[in-house]
The first five atom37 places (N, CA, C, CB, O) and aatype in JSON, in Angstrom:
{
  "aatype": [12, 0, 19, 6, 11, 16, 18, 9, 12, 10, 11, 14, 3, 4, 9, 11, 1, 7, 10, 12, 7, 5, 19, 9, 15, 1, 9, 6, 2, 11, 7, 18, 11, 9, 9, 3, 0, 11, 12, 12, 12, 10, 2, 6, 6, 9, 10, 1, 6, 8, 18, 0, 8, 9, 0, 3, 1, 14, 13, 13, 14, 7, 9, 19, 6, 18, 12, 16, 15, 7, 14, 19, 10, 0, 12, 9, 19, 6, 7, 6, 2, 0, 19, 11, 7, 12, 1, 9, 9, 12, 7, 0, 16, 11, 13, 6, 6, 0, 16, 0, 7, 16, 9, 1, 7, 3, 18, 0, 13, 4, 16, 15, 6, 2, 9, 9, 8, 7, 15, 3, 15, 9, 6, 2, 0, 6, 9, 6, 9, 11, 1, 13, 13, 11],
  "atom_mask": [
    [1, 1, 1, 1, 1],
    [1, 1, 1, 1, 1],
    [1, 1, 1, 1, 1],
    [1, 1, 1, 1, 1],
    [1, 1, 1, 1, 1],
    [1, 1, 1, 1, 1],
    [1, 1, 1, 1, 1],
    [1, 1, 1, 1, 1],
    [1, 1, 1, 1, 1],
    [1, 1, 1, 1, 1],
    [1, 1, 1, 1, 1],
    [1, 1, 1, 1, 1],
    [1, 1, 1, 1, 1],
    [1, 1, 1, 1, 1],
    [1, 1, 1, 1, 1],
    [1, 1, 1, 1, 1],
    [1, 1, 1, 1, 1],
    [1, 1, 1, 0, 1],
    [1, 1, 1, 1, 1],
    [1, 1, 1, 1, 1],
    [1, 1, 1, 0, 1],
    [1, 1, 1, 1, 1],
    [1, 1, 1, 1, 1],
    [1, 1, 1, 1, 1],
    [1, 1, 1, 1, 1],
    [1, 1, 1, 1, 1],
    [1, 1, 1, 1, 1],
    [1, 1, 1, 1, 1],
    [1, 1, 1, 1, 1],
    [1, 1, 1, 1, 1],
    [1, 1, 1, 0, 1],
    [1, 1, 1, 1, 1],
    [1, 1, 1, 1, 1],
    [1, 1, 1, 1, 1],
    [1, 1, 1, 1, 1],
    [1, 1, 1, 1, 1],
    [1, 1, 1, 1, 1],
    [1, 1, 1, 1, 1],
    [1, 1, 1, 1, 1],
    [1, 1, 1, 1, 1],
    [1, 1, 1, 1, 1],
    [1, 1, 1, 1, 1],
    [1, 1, 1, 1, 1],
    [1, 1, 1, 1, 1],
    [1, 1, 1, 1, 1],
    [1, 1, 1, 1, 1],
    [1, 1, 1, 1, 1],
    [1, 1, 1, 1, 1],
    [1, 1, 1, 1, 1],
    [1, 1, 1, 1, 1],
    [1, 1, 1, 1, 1],
    [1, 1, 1, 1, 1],
    [1, 1, 1, 1, 1],
    [1, 1, 1, 1, 1],
    [1, 1, 1, 1, 1],
    [1, 1, 1, 1, 1],
    [1, 1, 1, 1, 1],
    [1, 1, 1, 1, 1],
    [1, 1, 1, 1, 1],
    [1, 1, 1, 1, 1],
    [1, 1, 1, 1, 1],
    [1, 1, 1, 0, 1],
    [1, 1, 1, 1, 1],
    [1, 1, 1, 1, 1],
    [1, 1, 1, 1, 1],
    [1, 1, 1, 1, 1],
    [1, 1, 1, 1, 1],
    [1, 1, 1, 1, 1],
    [1, 1, 1, 1, 1],
    [1, 1, 1, 0, 1],
    [1, 1, 1, 1, 1],
    [1, 1, 1, 1, 1],
    [1, 1, 1, 1, 1],
    [1, 1, 1, 1, 1],
    [1, 1, 1, 1, 1],
    [1, 1, 1, 1, 1],
    [1, 1, 1, 1, 1],
    [1, 1, 1, 1, 1],
    [1, 1, 1, 0, 1],
    [1, 1, 1, 1, 1],
    [1, 1, 1, 1, 1],
    [1, 1, 1, 1, 1],
    [1, 1, 1, 1, 1],
    [1, 1, 1, 1, 1],
    [1, 1, 1, 0, 1],
    [1, 1, 1, 1, 1],
    [1, 1, 1, 1, 1],
    [1, 1, 1, 1, 1],
    [1, 1, 1, 1, 1],
    [1, 1, 1, 1, 1],
    [1, 1, 1, 0, 1],
    [1, 1, 1, 1, 1],
    [1, 1, 1, 1, 1],
    [1, 1, 1, 1, 1],
    [1, 1, 1, 1, 1],
    [1, 1, 1, 1, 1],
    [1, 1, 1, 1, 1],
    [1, 1, 1, 1, 1],
    [1, 1, 1, 1, 1],
    [1, 1, 1, 1, 1],
    [1, 1, 1, 0, 1],
    [1, 1, 1, 1, 1],
    [1, 1, 1, 1, 1],
    [1, 1, 1, 1, 1],
    [1, 1, 1, 0, 1],
    [1, 1, 1, 1, 1],
    [1, 1, 1, 1, 1],
    [1, 1, 1, 1, 1],
    [1, 1, 1, 1, 1],
    [1, 1, 1, 1, 1],
    [1, 1, 1, 1, 1],
    [1, 1, 1, 1, 1],
    [1, 1, 1, 1, 1],
    [1, 1, 1, 1, 1],
    [1, 1, 1, 1, 1],
    [1, 1, 1, 1, 1],
    [1, 1, 1, 1, 1],
    [1, 1, 1, 0, 1],
    [1, 1, 1, 1, 1],
    [1, 1, 1, 1, 1],
    [1, 1, 1, 1, 1],
    [1, 1, 1, 1, 1],
    [1, 1, 1, 1, 1],
    [1, 1, 1, 1, 1],
    [1, 1, 1, 1, 1],
    [1, 1, 1, 1, 1],
    [1, 1, 1, 1, 1],
    [1, 1, 1, 1, 1],
    [1, 1, 1, 1, 1],
    [1, 1, 1, 1, 1],
    [1, 1, 1, 1, 1],
    [1, 1, 1, 1, 1],
    [1, 1, 1, 1, 1],
    [1, 1, 1, 1, 1]
  ],
  "atom_positions": [
    [[-24.42, -13.91, -31.76], [-23.39, -14.1, -30.76], [-23.31, -15.58, -30.38], [-23.66, -13.23, -29.51], [-24.3, -16.31, -30.47]],
    [[-22.13, -15.99, -29.96], [-21.91, -17.39, -29.7], [-21.61, -17.63, -28.21], [-20.77, -17.91, -30.56], [-20.87, -16.88, -27.58]],
    [[-22.2, -18.71, -27.69], [-21.86, -19.14, -26.33], [-20.51, -19.85, -26.42], [-22.98, -20.08, -25.72], [-20.33, -20.76, -27.23]],
    [[-19.59, -19.43, -25.58], [-18.24, -19.99, -25.57], [-17.87, -20.41, -24.16], [-17.23, -18.97, -26.12], [-18.48, -19.99, -23.18]],
    [[-16.85, -21.25, -24.1], [-16.22, -21.6, -22.82], [-14.8, -21.04, -22.86], [-16.22, -23.16, -22.58], [-14.14, -21.06, -23.89]],
    [[-14.36, -20.55, -21.71], [-13.0, -20.08, -21.6], [-12.4, -20.56, -20.3], [-12.94, -18.55, -21.7], [-13.11, -20.91, -19.35]],
    [[-11.08, -20.57, -20.26], [-10.36, -20.95, -19.05], [-9.94, -19.69, -18.3], [-9.13, -21.84, -19.39], [-9.34, -18.79, -18.88]],
    [[-10.26, -19.65, -17.02], [-9.9, -18.53, -16.15], [-9.21, -19.1, -14.92], [-11.16, -17.67, -15.75], [-9.64, -20.11, -14.36]],
    [[-8.13, -18.46, -14.52], [-7.41, -18.9, -13.33], [-7.17, -17.7, -12.41], [-6.07, -19.58, -13.71], [-6.6, -16.69, -12.83]],
    [[-7.61, -17.83, -11.17], [-7.29, -16.83, -10.17], [-5.94, -17.23, -9.57], [-8.41, -16.71, -9.06], [-5.79, -18.33, -9.04]],
    [[-4.98, -16.33, -9.68], [-3.6, -16.63, -9.33], [-3.36, -16.54, -7.81], [-2.66, -15.67, -10.06], [-4.21, -16.05, -7.07]],
    [[-2.18, -17.02, -7.36], [-1.92, -17.06, -5.91], [-2.11, -15.72, -5.2], [-0.53, -17.53, -5.67], [-2.59, -15.71, -4.06]],
    [[-1.75, -14.61, -5.83], [-1.92, -13.32, -5.14], [-3.39, -13.0, -4.91], [-1.26, -12.21, -5.94], [-3.73, -12.39, -3.9]],
    [[-4.25, -13.39, -5.82], [-5.69, -13.17, -5.66], [-6.21, -13.93, -4.44], [-6.45, -13.62, -6.94], [-6.97, -13.4, -3.64]],
    [[-5.77, -15.19, -4.32], [-6.21, -16.03, -3.2], [-5.65, -15.47, -1.88], [-5.74, -17.52, -3.4], [-6.38, -15.3, -0.91]],
    [[-4.34, -15.18, -1.86], [-3.69, -14.69, -0.64], [-4.29, -13.38, -0.15], [-2.2, -14.51, -0.88], [-4.37, -13.16, 1.06]],
    [[-4.7, -12.52, -1.05], [-5.24, -11.22, -0.67], [-6.73, -11.25, -0.37], [-4.97, -10.22, -1.77], [-7.32, -10.22, -0.04]],
    [[-7.36, -12.42, -0.48], [-8.77, -12.54, -0.16], [-9.69, -11.88, -1.17], [0.0, 0.0, 0.0], [-10.74, -11.35, -0.8]],
    [[-9.3, -11.9, -2.46], [-10.08, -11.24, -3.5], [-10.94, -12.18, -4.33], [-9.15, -10.49, -4.41], [-11.63, -11.74, -5.25]],
    [[-10.9, -13.47, -4.04], [-11.65, -14.43, -4.85], [-13.12, -14.06, -4.99], [-11.53, -15.82, -4.26], [-13.66, -14.05, -6.1]],
    [[-13.76, -13.77, -3.89], [-15.19, -13.47, -3.92], [-15.51, -12.25, -4.78], [0.0, 0.0, 0.0], [-16.48, -12.26, -5.54]],
    [[-14.68, -11.22, -4.66], [-14.92, -10.01, -5.45], [-14.72, -10.27, -6.94], [-13.98, -8.88, -4.99], [-15.49, -9.77, -7.77]],
    [[-13.69, -11.05, -7.28], [-13.43, -11.35, -8.69], [-14.53, -12.24, -9.25], [-12.05, -12.02, -8.86], [-15.02, -12.01, -10.36]],
    [[-14.92, -13.26, -8.51], [-16.0, -14.15, -8.96], [-17.29, -13.36, -9.13], [-16.2, -15.31, -7.96], [-18.03, -13.59, -10.09]],
    [[-17.57, -12.44, -8.23], [-18.78, -11.6, -8.36], [-18.76, -10.81, -9.65], [-18.9, -10.64, -7.16], [-19.79, -10.7, -10.32]],
    [[-17.61, -10.27, -10.03], [-17.52, -9.52, -11.28], [-17.81, -10.42, -12.48], [-16.13, -8.88, -11.43], [-18.49, -10.01, -13.42]],
    [[-17.3, -11.63, -12.44], [-17.54, -12.58, -13.54], [-19.03, -12.88, -13.63], [-16.73, -13.9, -13.33], [-19.62, -12.83, -14.71]],
    [[-19.64, -13.2, -12.5], [-21.06, -13.55, -12.49], [-21.94, -12.34, -12.77], [-21.44, -14.16, -11.16], [-22.95, -12.47, -13.46]],
    [[-21.58, -11.18, -12.26], [-22.38, -9.97, -12.51], [-22.38, -9.59, -13.99], [-21.85, -8.81, -11.68], [-23.31, -8.95, -14.46]],
    [[-21.35, -9.98, -14.7], [-21.27, -9.72, -16.14], [-22.21, -10.66, -16.92], [-19.82, -9.88, -16.64], [-22.49, -10.43, -18.09]],
    [[-22.68, -11.7, -16.25], [-23.6, -12.64, -16.89], [-22.98, -13.96, -17.27], [0.0, 0.0, 0.0], [-23.64, -14.8, -17.87]],
    [[-21.71, -14.16, -16.92], [-21.05, -15.43, -17.22], [-21.33, -16.44, -16.12], [-19.53, -15.23, -17.38], [-21.59, -16.07, -14.97]],
    [[-21.28, -17.71, -16.49], [-21.52, -18.81, -15.54], [-20.22, -19.56, -15.34], [-22.64, -19.76, -16.05], [-19.5, -19.88, -16.29]],
    [[-19.93, -19.85, -14.08], [-18.8, -20.71, -13.76], [-19.35, -22.13, -13.75], [-18.11, -20.31, -12.38], [-20.11, -22.5, -12.85]],
    [[-18.96, -22.91, -14.75], [-19.55, -24.25, -14.89], [-18.69, -25.33, -14.26], [-19.78, -24.57, -16.35], [-19.16, -26.46, -14.09]],
    [[-17.46, -25.01, -13.91], [-16.6, -25.93, -13.16], [-15.5, -25.1, -12.51], [-15.99, -27.05, -14.09], [-15.06, -24.09, -13.06]],
    [[-15.07, -25.53, -11.34], [-14.0, -24.81, -10.63], [-13.33, -25.77, -9.67], [-14.56, -23.57, -9.87], [-13.96, -26.68, -9.12]],
    [[-12.03, -25.55, -9.48], [-11.31, -26.34, -8.49], [-10.07, -25.58, -8.02], [-10.92, -27.71, -9.06], [-9.39, -24.91, -8.8]],
    [[-9.8, -25.72, -6.72], [-8.57, -25.19, -6.16], [-7.5, -26.22, -6.45], [-8.7, -24.9, -4.61], [-7.73, -27.43, -6.34]],
    [[-6.32, -25.73, -6.81], [-5.23, -26.66, -7.08], [-3.89, -25.99, -6.84], [-5.32, -27.19, -8.5], [-3.75, -24.77, -6.9]],
    [[-2.91, -26.83, -6.58], [-1.52, -26.38, -6.49], [-0.87, -26.75, -7.82], [-0.76, -27.01, -5.26], [-1.03, -27.88, -8.29]],
    [[-0.16, -25.82, -8.4], [0.52, -26.07, -9.66], [1.95, -26.52, -9.39], [0.5, -24.8, -10.55], [2.53, -26.24, -8.34]],
    [[2.52, -27.24, -10.37], [3.92, -27.64, -10.28], [4.66, -27.15, -11.51], [4.05, -29.18, -10.13], [4.05, -26.65, -12.46]],
    [[5.97, -27.29, -11.5], [6.77, -26.77, -12.6], [6.43, -27.43, -13.93], [8.25, -26.95, -12.29], [6.48, -26.79, -14.97]],
    [[6.09, -28.71, -13.9], [5.76, -29.42, -15.14], [4.57, -28.77, -15.86], [5.46, -30.89, -14.84], [4.65, -28.49, -17.05]],
    [[3.49, -28.55, -15.16], [2.31, -27.97, -15.8], [2.56, -26.51, -16.18], [1.08, -28.08, -14.87], [2.01, -26.02, -17.17]],
    [[3.38, -25.82, -15.4], [3.71, -24.43, -15.73], [4.59, -24.34, -16.98], [4.42, -23.75, -14.55], [4.43, -23.42, -17.79]],
    [[5.51, -25.29, -17.15], [6.33, -25.31, -18.36], [5.45, -25.54, -19.6], [7.42, -26.42, -18.27], [5.7, -24.98, -20.66]],
    [[4.44, -26.36, -19.45], [3.51, -26.6, -20.55], [2.65, -25.35, -20.81], [2.6, -27.81, -20.25], [2.49, -24.93, -21.95]],
    [[2.11, -24.78, -19.74], [1.22, -23.63, -19.86], [1.94, -22.39, -20.39], [0.59, -23.32, -18.51], [1.38, -21.63, -21.19]],
    [[3.16, -22.19, -19.95], [3.95, -21.03, -20.35], [5.08, -21.43, -21.3], [4.53, -20.33, -19.12], [6.17, -20.85, -21.25]],
    [[4.83, -22.4, -22.18], [5.88, -22.88, -23.1], [6.47, -21.76, -23.94], [5.31, -23.95, -24.01], [7.65, -21.8, -24.28]],
    [[5.67, -20.78, -24.27], [6.13, -19.67, -25.11], [7.15, -18.75, -24.42], [4.93, -18.85, -25.54], [7.8, -17.95, -25.08]],
    [[7.29, -18.87, -23.1], [8.27, -18.05, -22.38], [9.15, -18.88, -21.44], [7.55, -16.96, -21.58], [9.91, -18.32, -20.65]],
    [[9.06, -20.19, -21.51], [9.78, -21.06, -20.57], [11.3, -20.94, -20.69], [9.38, -22.5, -20.8], [12.02, -21.29, -19.75]],
    [[11.79, -20.44, -21.81], [13.24, -20.29, -21.98], [13.74, -18.89, -21.61], [13.61, -20.6, -23.42], [14.93, -18.6, -21.74]],
    [[12.86, -18.04, -21.16], [13.22, -16.67, -20.82], [13.86, -16.63, -19.42], [11.97, -15.74, -20.87], [13.56, -17.47, -18.58]],
    [[14.73, -15.66, -19.18], [15.43, -15.59, -17.88], [14.5, -15.33, -16.69], [16.47, -14.51, -17.93], [14.84, -15.67, -15.56]],
    [[13.33, -14.75, -16.94], [12.41, -14.45, -15.83], [11.48, -15.62, -15.5], [11.58, -13.24, -16.18], [10.7, -15.53, -14.55]],
    [[11.55, -16.71, -16.27], [10.62, -17.83, -16.05], [10.74, -18.44, -14.65], [10.88, -18.91, -17.09], [9.71, -18.75, -14.05]],
    [[11.94, -18.62, -14.1], [12.01, -19.17, -12.73], [11.2, -18.35, -11.72], [13.46, -19.25, -12.27], [10.62, -18.91, -10.78]],
    [[11.15, -17.04, -11.89], [10.34, -16.2, -11.01], [8.86, -16.48, -11.15], [0.0, 0.0, 0.0], [8.12, -16.44, -10.17]],
    [[8.43, -16.77, -12.38], [7.02, -17.13, -12.61], [6.7, -18.44, -11.9], [6.73, -17.25, -14.14], [5.66, -18.57, -11.26]],
    [[7.6, -19.41, -12.02], [7.4, -20.7, -11.35], [7.31, -20.49, -9.84], [8.55, -21.69, -11.69], [6.42, -21.05, -9.19]],
    [[8.22, -19.69, -9.29], [8.21, -19.44, -7.85], [6.89, -18.8, -7.42], [9.39, -18.52, -7.46], [6.29, -19.23, -6.42]],
    [[6.43, -17.8, -8.15], [5.17, -17.13, -7.84], [3.98, -18.06, -8.0], [4.99, -15.91, -8.74], [3.14, -18.15, -7.1]],
    [[3.9, -18.76, -9.12], [2.72, -19.58, -9.41], [2.64, -20.85, -8.55], [2.71, -19.97, -10.87], [1.59, -21.48, -8.47]],
    [[3.75, -21.23, -7.9], [3.73, -22.37, -6.98], [3.72, -21.91, -5.52], [4.95, -23.27, -7.23], [3.82, -22.74, -4.62]],
    [[3.59, -20.61, -5.28], [3.64, -20.07, -3.92], [2.35, -20.26, -3.14], [3.97, -18.6, -3.98], [2.31, -20.0, -1.93]],
    [[1.32, -20.71, -3.8], [0.04, -20.94, -3.14], [-0.94, -21.51, -4.13], [0.0, 0.0, 0.0], [-0.63, -21.64, -5.31]],
    [[-2.14, -21.84, -3.67], [-3.13, -22.43, -4.58], [-3.65, -21.41, -5.59], [-4.3, -23.0, -3.78], [-3.57, -20.19, -5.39]],
    [[-4.19, -21.95, -6.68], [-4.9, -21.16, -7.68], [-6.32, -21.71, -7.75], [-4.19, -21.21, -9.09], [-6.58, -22.84, -7.34]],
    [[-7.23, -20.9, -8.28], [-8.59, -21.37, -8.55], [-8.74, -21.46, -10.05], [-9.67, -20.41, -7.92], [-8.77, -20.45, -10.75]],
    [[-8.83, -22.68, -10.56], [-9.04, -22.93, -11.98], [-10.53, -22.98, -12.25], [-8.34, -24.25, -12.44], [-11.28, -23.63, -11.52]],
    [[-10.97, -22.29, -13.32], [-12.4, -22.23, -13.62], [-12.66, -22.38, -15.11], [-13.0, -20.92, -13.11], [-11.86, -21.96, -15.94]],
    [[-13.78, -22.98, -15.42], [-14.32, -22.95, -16.78], [-15.5, -21.99, -16.73], [-14.74, -24.41, -17.3], [-16.46, -22.21, -15.99]],
    [[-15.41, -20.94, -17.53], [-16.43, -19.9, -17.55], [-17.12, -19.95, -18.91], [-15.82, -18.48, -17.28], [-16.48, -20.07, -19.95]],
    [[-18.45, -19.85, -18.88], [-19.24, -19.97, -20.1], [-20.16, -18.77, -20.25], [-20.06, -21.27, -20.08], [-20.67, -18.22, -19.28]],
    [[-20.36, -18.38, -21.51], [-21.3, -17.31, -21.8], [-21.1, -16.76, -23.2], [0.0, 0.0, 0.0], [-20.23, -17.22, -23.94]],
    [[-21.92, -15.79, -23.55], [-21.83, -15.14, -24.86], [-20.46, -14.47, -24.99], [-22.97, -14.1, -25.04], [-20.08, -13.64, -24.17]],
    [[-19.74, -14.84, -26.04], [-18.42, -14.25, -26.31], [-17.54, -14.23, -25.07], [-18.57, -12.84, -26.84], [-16.91, -13.22, -24.76]],
    [[-17.5, -15.36, -24.35], [-16.8, -15.44, -23.07], [-15.31, -15.14, -23.17], [-16.98, -16.79, -22.47], [-14.76, -14.5, -22.27]],
    [[-14.65, -15.58, -24.23], [-13.2, -15.36, -24.33], [-12.9, -13.86, -24.38], [-12.62, -16.07, -25.59], [-12.16, -13.34, -23.55]],
    [[-13.47, -13.18, -25.34], [-13.22, -11.74, -25.49], [-13.79, -10.95, -24.31], [-13.82, -11.21, -26.8], [-13.14, -10.04, -23.8]],
    [[-14.98, -11.31, -23.87], [-15.61, -10.6, -22.77], [-14.8, -10.69, -21.48], [0.0, 0.0, 0.0], [-14.65, -9.7, -20.76]],
    [[-14.27, -11.87, -21.2], [-13.44, -12.01, -20.0], [-12.14, -11.24, -20.14], [-13.15, -13.48, -19.73], [-11.66, -10.66, -19.17]],
    [[-11.56, -11.21, -21.33], [-10.34, -10.43, -21.55], [-10.59, -8.94, -21.27], [-9.82, -10.63, -23.01], [-9.73, -8.24, -20.74]],
    [[-11.79, -8.48, -21.64], [-12.13, -7.07, -21.39], [-12.27, -6.79, -19.9], [-13.43, -6.7, -22.12], [-11.7, -5.81, -19.41]],
    [[-13.0, -7.63, -19.17], [-13.2, -7.34, -17.74], [-11.93, -7.62, -16.92], [-14.36, -8.17, -17.2], [-11.78, -7.08, -15.82]],
    [[-11.03, -8.46, -17.44], [-9.76, -8.68, -16.74], [-8.87, -7.45, -16.83], [-9.03, -9.89, -17.33], [-8.21, -7.1, -15.85]],
    [[-8.85, -6.79, -17.97], [-7.96, -5.65, -18.17], [-6.63, -6.08, -18.75], [0.0, 0.0, 0.0], [-6.35, -7.28, -18.87]],
    [[-5.83, -5.11, -19.11], [-4.53, -5.37, -19.73], [-3.62, -6.17, -18.81], [-3.84, -4.05, -20.12], [-3.68, -6.03, -17.59]],
    [[-2.79, -7.03, -19.4], [-1.86, -7.86, -18.63], [-0.9, -7.0, -17.81], [-1.07, -8.77, -19.57], [-0.64, -7.3, -16.65]],
    [[-0.38, -5.94, -18.42], [0.52, -5.03, -17.7], [-0.34, -4.13, -16.82], [1.39, -4.17, -18.69], [-1.18, -3.37, -17.31]],
    [[-0.13, -4.25, -15.52], [-1.01, -3.55, -14.58], [-1.06, -2.05, -14.84], [-0.56, -3.8, -13.16], [-2.11, -1.43, -14.63]],
    [[0.03, -1.45, -15.29], [0.03, -0.01, -15.51], [-0.8, 0.4, -16.73], [1.45, 0.49, -15.68], [-1.1, 1.58, -16.91]],
    [[-1.15, -0.57, -17.56], [-2.01, -0.31, -18.72], [-3.46, -0.7, -18.47], [-1.48, -1.05, -19.93], [-4.33, -0.4, -19.28]],
    [[-3.72, -1.37, -17.36], [-5.08, -1.82, -17.04], [-5.89, -0.64, -16.5], [-5.05, -2.99, -16.0], [-5.49, 0.03, -15.55]],
    [[-7.03, -0.4, -17.12], [-7.84, 0.75, -16.73], [-8.68, 0.46, -15.48], [-8.75, 1.15, -17.88], [-9.03, -0.69, -15.19]],
    [[-8.98, 1.51, -14.76], [-9.85, 1.4, -13.59], [-11.17, 0.79, -14.03], [-10.07, 2.8, -12.92], [-11.67, 1.07, -15.12]],
    [[-11.72, -0.03, -13.17], [-12.96, -0.72, -13.5], [-12.73, -2.14, -13.99], [0.0, 0.0, 0.0], [-13.66, -2.95, -14.0]],
    [[-11.5, -2.45, -14.4], [-11.18, -3.83, -14.76], [-10.61, -4.52, -13.52], [-10.15, -3.89, -15.97], [-10.21, -3.87, -12.56]],
    [[-10.58, -5.84, -13.56], [-10.06, -6.6, -12.41], [-8.62, -6.21, -12.13], [-10.17, -8.13, -12.66], [-8.26, -5.9, -10.99]],
    [[-7.78, -6.22, -13.16], [-6.37, -5.87, -12.94], [-6.2, -4.38, -12.63], [-5.54, -6.25, -14.18], [-5.36, -4.01, -11.82]],
    [[-7.0, -3.55, -13.27], [-6.91, -2.12, -13.01], [-7.26, -1.76, -11.58], [0.0, 0.0, 0.0], [-6.72, -0.81, -11.02]],
    [[-8.17, -2.53, -10.99], [-8.6, -2.24, -9.62], [-7.78, -2.97, -8.56], [-10.04, -2.6, -9.47], [-7.67, -2.47, -7.43]],
    [[-7.21, -4.13, -8.88], [-6.58, -4.95, -7.84], [-5.1, -5.23, -8.03], [-7.29, -6.22, -7.75], [-4.4, -5.44, -7.04]],
    [[-4.59, -5.24, -9.25], [-3.18, -5.57, -9.45], [-2.3, -4.36, -9.16], [-2.94, -6.06, -10.89], [-2.69, -3.22, -9.42]],
    [[-1.12, -4.62, -8.61], [-0.17, -3.53, -8.37], [1.19, -3.81, -8.98], [-0.01, -3.3, -6.88], [2.13, -3.04, -8.78]],
    [[1.3, -4.9, -9.73], [2.51, -5.16, -10.52], [2.14, -6.17, -11.61], [3.68, -5.7, -9.62], [1.16, -6.91, -11.47]],
    [[2.91, -6.21, -12.67], [2.61, -7.09, -13.79], [2.92, -8.54, -13.46], [3.4, -6.67, -15.02], [2.23, -9.45, -13.94]],
    [[3.94, -8.78, -12.64], [4.33, -10.16, -12.33], [3.32, -10.86, -11.43], [5.69, -10.17, -11.68], [3.26, -12.09, -11.41]],
    [[2.52, -10.11, -10.69], [1.46, -10.69, -9.85], [0.18, -9.93, -10.2], [1.8, -10.58, -8.3], [-0.16, -8.94, -9.56]],
    [[-0.51, -10.42, -11.22], [-1.62, -9.63, -11.77], [-3.0, -10.28, -11.63], [-1.36, -9.36, -13.22], [-3.87, -10.09, -12.48]],
    [[-3.18, -11.04, -10.56], [-4.49, -11.5, -10.08], [-5.12, -12.65, -10.86], [-5.43, -10.36, -10.08], [-5.61, -13.6, -10.26]],
    [[-5.14, -12.58, -12.2], [-6.0, -13.45, -12.98], [-5.37, -13.79, -14.33], [-7.36, -12.8, -13.2], [-4.63, -12.99, -14.91]],
    [[-5.67, -14.99, -14.81], [-5.29, -15.4, -16.16], [-6.57, -15.77, -16.9], [-4.28, -16.61, -16.16], [-7.5, -16.32, -16.31]],
    [[-6.61, -15.46, -18.18], [-7.73, -15.87, -19.02], [-7.23, -16.23, -20.41], [0.0, 0.0, 0.0], [-6.31, -15.6, -20.93]],
    [[-7.82, -17.24, -20.99], [-7.46, -17.66, -22.35], [-7.58, -16.5, -23.31], [-8.33, -18.83, -22.82], [-8.47, -15.66, -23.17]],
    [[-6.67, -16.45, -24.3], [-6.67, -15.34, -25.26], [-7.32, -15.68, -26.59], [-5.27, -14.89, -25.5], [-7.39, -14.82, -27.47]],
    [[-7.8, -16.91, -26.75], [-8.51, -17.3, -27.97], [-9.37, -18.52, -27.67], [-7.5, -17.59, -29.14], [-9.17, -19.2, -26.66]],
    [[-10.31, -18.8, -28.54], [-11.15, -19.99, -28.38], [-10.29, -21.25, -28.44], [-12.25, -20.04, -29.48], [-10.5, -22.19, -27.67]],
    [[-9.31, -21.25, -29.35], [-8.44, -22.41, -29.48], [-7.62, -22.64, -28.21], [-7.49, -22.24, -30.69], [-7.52, -23.77, -27.73]],
    [[-7.05, -21.57, -27.67], [-6.28, -21.71, -26.43], [-7.16, -22.06, -25.25], [-5.52, -20.43, -26.14], [-6.72, -22.76, -24.34]],
    [[-8.39, -21.59, -25.25], [-9.33, -21.95, -24.18], [-9.54, -23.46, -24.16], [-10.68, -21.22, -24.36], [-9.52, -24.08, -23.09]],
    [[-9.73, -24.05, -25.33], [-9.91, -25.51, -25.41], [-8.68, -26.25, -24.89], [-10.21, -25.94, -26.85], [-8.8, -27.22, -24.14]],
    [[-7.5, -25.78, -25.29], [-6.25, -26.41, -24.84], [-6.09, -26.27, -23.33], [-5.03, -25.77, -25.57], [-5.75, -27.24, -22.65]],
    [[-6.32, -25.07, -22.81], [-6.12, -24.82, -21.39], [-7.16, -25.55, -20.54], [-6.18, -23.34, -21.1], [-6.83, -26.02, -19.45]],
    [[-8.38, -25.64, -21.0], [-9.4, -26.4, -20.26], [-8.98, -27.86, -20.18], [-10.8, -26.26, -20.93], [-9.09, -28.47, -19.12]],
    [[-8.51, -28.43, -21.27], [-8.03, -29.82, -21.25], [-6.83, -29.98, -20.31], [-7.65, -30.28, -22.67], [-6.72, -30.98, -19.6]],
    [[-5.94, -28.99, -20.32], [-4.73, -29.06, -19.5], [-5.08, -29.08, -18.0], [-3.81, -27.86, -19.8], [-4.52, -29.87, -17.24]],
    [[-6.0, -28.23, -17.6], [-6.28, -28.08, -16.17], [-7.49, -28.88, -15.68], [-6.49, -26.64, -15.85], [-7.67, -29.04, -14.47]],
    [[-8.3, -29.37, -16.58], [-9.47, -30.18, -16.22], [-9.44, -31.49, -16.98], [-10.8, -29.41, -16.52], [-10.35, -31.8, -17.75]],
    [[-8.39, -32.26, -16.78], [-8.21, -33.53, -17.5], [-9.32, -34.5, -17.2], [-6.88, -34.16, -17.14], [-9.32, -35.62, -17.72]]
  ]
}
């Protein structure tokens, strides 16, 4: 097994609902280490870069509005198979597909505000860590 780094972001709804501590506990209880973290406000420029694959979609302005509605917690998480492992504990992106026991399955109530983001590959983790931790 390989020690990996991944990018994890607690989204504005997670912060507003006071769930940061519970989500961080799940990450740490799984055995992962948070090796860097910072609260930040996002702007449209960084969101256009981060969501370039959907920036031309009609729903993108709603994503910008949501993701700029409050601070996020950006984190670098490290551990054995961190990318895949974090994807498992986060749960499916669509809240209705996220199983109980996952972060989204237990806390999300809609897909557009789904608590947490995590890199989907080692390559994207490297890109996202550079993007948010310049």
